[in-house]
N, C-alpha and C positions, 0 to 999 in steps of 0.2 A: 956117497954123500948123501943119498936118500935116507940110506939107514942110519947115518949119523943124525940126520934132522929127526928121524922118528924117535931116536934113542933120547935125543934132547926133548923132543916133545913129552915123550914118556917120563923122564925126569922132572921136567917141569910140572908135569900134571901130578906127579907124586909130591913135589915139593909144595904145590899148591894145596893139595889135601892136607899134608902135614900141617901147614900153616894154619888152615881153616879148623883143623882139629884143635890146635893149640888154643886159637881163638876162642872156639867153643868151651873148652876146659876153662880158660880164664874166665868167661862169663859165668858158667855154672858155679865154679869155686870161688867167686868173688866175695866181697865183704858182705855179710849178712846172709850168705848161701846156705843151703840146707845142709851141705856136706859137714858143717862145723869145722872146716879147716881154718885155723887161725890166719890173719892177713901176714903175720911175719913168718909163717911156714911157707906162704905162697912166694913172698919175696925171697926165700932162701933157694928156691928152684928157678929164680931168674924170671918168673912171670911178672911183668911191670904193666900196669894199666896208666891211663890218664888220670885216674883219681886214686893213685897210691898213698895220697895225703888225706886222711879221713876229715869229713866236713862234720864238726860237732856244733850243736845247737845249744850254745851254754851260756846261761844267764848269770852275770857276775851277781852274788848276793848283796843285798842292801845292808851297809854296815851302819849301825846307829850307835851314837855315844852312849857310855855307860852313866854319864852324868847328865841329867835332865833339867833344862833350865827353859824359862820364858825367853824365847829368841829375841823378842821386842825389848826386853828389859825390864828394869826395876826403878821405881820412884826413890830417889836418894833417901828421902826421910821416912820411908815406910818399912814394912818387913820385906826380908829378902830370903827366900828358901829355895832350894834345888833338892832334887831326889837323886839318890845313887842306887846303882844295881849291878850286879856282877855274878858271874858263876863260881867265882872263888871268893874265899874270906875276904871282906872289905877291909882296906887299910883303916888305920885309926884316925888319920888326919887329911886335911885338904888344903889347896893353896889356891888363892884368887890371885890371877895374873894380868896385868896390863897388857892388852893386845899390841899396843904400839912399841912399849920399851921392853917387854918381856920381863919386867920386873915382879917379884913376888910382893903383893901389897898387903896382903892380909892372910892370916892362917888360923885354923880352928879344927875342931874335933868333929868327926862323922857321929851323929846322934841316932838313937834309935835303932841301931843296927839289928837284923834279924834275918832269919832264913825261913823261906817258903818252900815246904817240901812238895807242894803240889805243882808250882811253878819251877823248881829246882833252881832259885834265885835268892841271892843275898840282896838285902836292901837296907837303905838308911836314909838320913837327911842331913843336909848342910844348911846352916844358919849363918849368914853373914850380914844380918841386919845392922851391925854396929858399923859396918863401913859405908860411908856416905859420899864419897867423893866422886864427882861427875867423871865420866870417860866411858871407854869400851873396855870389856874384860872378858876372861873365860876362866873356868874352874879346872882343876887338875887334881889328880890324886895318884899315888904310886899303884902300879899293876892294872890299873883299869882305864887309864888315859884320861882325855879332857872333854870338855864340854863344848857345844858351839860357842861362839862369840855373842854377847849381849851388851847393852848399854846400861848405864845408870845415869839418870837425869832428873833433875829437880823437879821439872813440870812434865813429866813423861806421859802421864794419862792426859794431860790437857793438850800436849803435842799430838797423841794419838788420835784424840777426839777431833781436834781441829782439822787434821788431815781427811778424816772421813766426812767431818761435817761440811767441808769445803767441796768435797766431790759430790755431795748431795746437793748444796746450794748450787753448784755449777749445772747441775741436772735441771734444776727449777727454772734457771737463767735460760738455758737452751732449748727449754720446753720438751725435755724428754723425761722428767719426772714422773712417777706414777702418783696416784692418789696415796699409796702405801708410804712412799718417800715423803710426800708432803706431810702426812698425819705423823710421820716419825719426828719431823722437825718441830711441829707443833707440841708434841709430847715433850720433848727437850726444853722448850721454852716453858711450858707449864710447870714441869716437874724439877727442872734445874735452872732457872732462870739466871742463876749467877755465873754460870759458863757462858752466857750469850753476851756478845759484845755490841757496841754501839760506837762504831769506828767514825762515823761522821757526825757524833754528838748532837744529834737533833732530838734526842731524848724518845727515840722509837728504836727498839732493838733491831738490828740488821736483819735477823731472821724473819721477824714480822714484816718488815718492808719487802723482803724477797717473795714471802708467801702471799702478800697483797698482790704482787705483780703476776705471780703464778696464777691466782684466782682469777684476775682479770682476762687472763689469757685463754682460760678453758672454755671450749665451746659445749656449754652444758646441754644443748639440744642433741649433741651426739655422744653423750656418754654411754656406756653399756647399761642396759637395765639391770643387770646383775650386781653392778657396783652402785645402784642408786642409794642404797641405805648408807654405805661408807662415805659417799659424797655428801649426803645430808648430814651425817655426823660430823664429818670434817668442818663443813660450811658453819654449822652451829657453834661447834667448839671455837673456831676461828672469830667468829662474830662475838662470842662473849669475851675472848681474851683481847680482842683489838678495839673494842667499843671506847676504850680510854685514850686510845691515839686519833681514831677517826669514827665518830659516832654515825655519821651518815653511810660511810661505805659498810660499816658493820651491820648496821640496819639493812642495806640492800643484800648482804650475804645472807642475814637470817631470813628474809623474805624468800631468798633463792633455795635456801635449805627446806623451808616449810613447803615450797612449791614441788620440788623434786620427790620430798617424802610422800605428799599427797598424790602426785601422779604415778608413782611407782608403787604405791602400798598395795595395789589390788594384785602386783605380780610379785610381791615380796612375801617370803615364807616368814613365820614368826621365828626367827633364828637369832643367832648372836648379834650380828651386825645391825639388825632391825632393832633390837633391844638397845644397842648401843646408840643409834640414832635418837631413840625415843628419850633416852637420859640425857643426851645434849641438848636435844629442843626443849625439854622440860626445863633444864637449867637456865637456857637462854630467854626462854618466854614465860615460864611459870603456868602456861595453860593446863587446865585440868583434863583436857582431852588427851595429853601426852602422859601426865602423871596417872591416870585411871589405866591407860594401857601397860605402863610399867607394871602396876600391881596385878595385871593378869598373868605375869610371869612367876608371881610369888609361890604358887603351889609347885611349879615345877622345880624352882629353887630349893624349896623344903625337901623335896622327894630325891634331889639329884646332888650329892654332895661334891662331885668332880667338875660342876659346870664352869668353874674359873679356868679349866684347862682349855676352854675355847676363848681366843683372844678378845672378841666382841663383848662376851659376858664379863671378861676380866676388867676391860677398860670402861664398860658401862657402869659396873658395880663402884670403880673409882669416882666416876663422874656423880653418880647418885649420892655417895657419901658426901662430896664435896659441895654440893648445891646449897645454896642458902634458901630455896624454896622449901616449903612444907613437904616433910617426905614421912613415909611409914617408918616409924622407929624400930618395929620388929624386923622389917626388911633391911634397914641399915645395920643393925645388930647381926643379922644372918651374914650380910656381907663382910662385916669386920671379922666375925668368929671365922668364917672360911678362909679369908685371906691369911688370918694369922696362923691357922691350921696349915696351910700351905706353906708359909715361911717355916714353921717347926718341923713339918715333914721333909722339906728340902734340907734344913739343918741337919736334921738326924740321918739323912741319905747322903749327906756330902762327902763323907769320907768313902764311901763305898762308889759314889759315882765320880770321884776327882782324885783318888789316890793315884799318883803318877806310875806306879807298878802295877798295880792289880785293879785299877778302875773296872767298874761294870756300867756302862751306858749305850745308849744307841747312837752315839755321834754328835757331831757339832750342833745340828739342828735341835736336837732334843736339850742338850746342856745350854743352849741359847734361850730356848722357850722357858727351861726352869729358872735361868737367870733373870727373864723377863718378869716371872711371877714374884721373885725375890725383890726385885727393883720397886715393883708396886707395892709389896708388903712394907718395904722399907720407907716407902713415901708416907705411908699411913702412920707407921709406927717405927722411928728411926732406931736402928740397932747397931752398935759397934761390932758385934759378933757378925751379923749379917752383911756388913760392909767387907769384913775379912774373908767371908765365904764367897762374896762376889769377886773379890780379887784371886780366889783360888780358882774360880771359873775362868777367869782371864788368862790365868797363868797356864792352866791345862790346855786351853784353847791354842795358846800361842807357843805351846812347844813342851811343856812340863808334862809329858805324857810317854809311855812306854816305848813309842816309835819315834819319839822327837819330832813329830809332826807340827808345824805350825799351820794351823787350820785357817788361821786369818790372813787375807780377807776372802781368799776363794771359796771356802766352805761355810755355809751357814748364810742367813738373812743379814746383809749390810746394815739394815735398820735396826735389828736386834743388837748388833755390835755397837751402834750408834748410842742406844740406848744405855747399855752397859757401861761404855766409856764415859758418857755424860754423868752417869752416877757417881763413878770413882772420881772423876776430874772435879765434880762439885764437892764431894766429900773431902777431898786433899785441899781444896781451896778454902772450905770452911774451917778446916782444922789448921789453917795457916802452914800448910806443908808445901803449898806452891804459891806464888805472889798471886 
């Protein structure tokens, strides 16, 4: 009996050693081992582990449409273009389809088809500007698929503008608006007054009433010193534009602007927003002390042709050219020349910056900055061509780009979008494209 137990013990010990050896072999020869034995070979000899189903870190590639559209849509009375791309030869025609009924409502030919050997892509354009019926649609082509859905609306730009405008107004009313938000609303009123409503019909545009309340709620004793110049510029501009509605309150705002500017001038650098504040104060007061300080910048402007790339200089130049006070004619001419040069430069670069398939730019923020410069140039010298380029900026930012990304409203400064949409809404209203 004892011998049998010893035999059983020896057998059990051998069995345990054998099992241990198998486990070690399984560990050494597992997936990714140095032995190089493929996993399927291990399975064939009956070695199973708890992880014989491989774990693969696999990311599904992002699929983008080959028909690139403005995903927010197109105004019914304006131009409507989309881009087409593909790795195969493009078809000759396209179909516009009603998203709800799936009915083909318009057909046409693909234009300007070409092949780019560097990108290894075929590309072309779709023009469906003749189709004006309001609704929701998508574009489709044989072999290359369909686009994202988009809208066609009579007052599309005005609708988009009011959506963003009301968000900014709400921030003013709940006191979360920044000075940049308030300034953007003031620019909208000054440059595109035709898009500003007076719902209570008291002959004061609603935006100016909202801004007057916002000004009244700001504690100017607690503003950041670094924002002193922009607050002074805002208050002086607001005073100038609001004086016809309430002269007493406008005068109070102008006095506050002068006080802020004088209190913070010692800590201000002679930079773009300092210049902007000077131009607004000079337009509102006509005081020589401000006019003379503006002329101190003249030599800098003559030596630096790119000064308009800084927002404060851009807006300050606009104000100086618009003032009825005595101005330096040479400086005004310099501002005008530089602004028109910027417009022409953007015009020349627009195809390179905005081509849906092969654009070269530095993203949404740069495009919005360029569009802001073009809005200013158009305010001085209106141009139908510039209006068309501004629409191309908007189409690109809202999805007509190679990745079909709608940057609006997440990427870029909302206030720059506000100015761009106000410009386009104003243009369409003036042209009676929208009511």
